[in-house]
C-alpha positions as CSV (number, residue, x, y, z in Angstrom):
1,M,181.3,237.2,268.1
2,K,182.1,238.2,264.6
3,I,181.3,241.7,263.3
4,E,179.1,240.2,260.5
5,E,176.9,238.5,263.1
6,L,176.6,241.8,265.0
7,R,175.6,243.8,261.9
8,N,172.7,241.4,261.4
9,L,171.2,242.1,264.8
10,S,168.7,244.8,265.6
11,G,169.5,247.8,267.8
12,E,167.7,246.3,270.7
13,E,169.5,243.0,270.4
14,L,172.8,244.8,270.2
15,N,172.0,246.8,273.4
16,Q,171.1,243.5,275.2
17,A,174.3,241.9,274.0
18,L,176.3,244.9,275.2
19,G,174.7,244.7,278.7
20,K,175.5,241.0,278.9
21,L,179.1,241.5,277.9
22,V,179.6,244.4,280.3
23,D,178.2,242.2,283.1
24,E,180.4,239.3,282.0
25,G,183.4,241.5,281.9
26,F,182.7,242.8,285.4
27,R,182.5,239.2,286.7
28,F,185.8,238.3,285.0
29,R,187.6,241.3,286.5
30,I,186.4,240.4,290.0
31,Q,187.5,236.8,289.4
32,H,190.8,238.0,288.1
33,T,191.5,240.2,291.1
34,S,190.7,237.3,293.5
35,N,192.9,234.9,291.4
36,Q,189.9,232.7,290.5
37,L,189.9,233.3,286.8
38,E,191.1,230.3,284.9
39,S,191.7,232.0,281.5
40,T,192.9,235.6,281.3
41,A,192.2,235.4,277.6
42,S,188.5,235.6,278.4
43,L,189.1,239.2,279.6
44,T,190.5,240.2,276.3
45,R,187.7,238.4,274.4
46,V,185.0,240.2,276.3
47,R,186.7,243.6,275.9
48,R,187.0,243.1,272.1
49,D,183.4,241.9,271.9
50,I,182.3,245.0,273.7
51,A,184.3,247.2,271.3
52,R,182.8,245.4,268.3
53,V,179.2,246.0,269.6
54,K,180.0,249.6,270.3
55,T,181.5,250.0,266.8
56,V,178.3,248.7,265.1
57,L,176.1,250.9,267.2
58,R,178.3,253.9,266.4
59,E,178.2,253.0,262.7
60,R,174.4,253.0,262.7
61,E,174.3,256.3,264.6
62,I,176.5,258.0,262.1
63,G,174.7,256.4,259.2
64,Q,171.3,257.7,260.3
65,H,172.4,261.3,260.8
66,G,174.5,261.6,257.7
67,K,177.9,263.2,257.4
């Protein structure tokens, strides 16, 4: 996911995306520990996507409350 795409989503859509990413990351970690994960790059991709979603949510939180 690109940051520009995330900024165009609503808060509810971002929270849904975050939930899906967290679930996906959990499944990947389980697969990784049992040596069933084919691409370890998927772990990195999910972690970075989670960070991007959290960043956009935090930007909105800060923007609403001022400095």
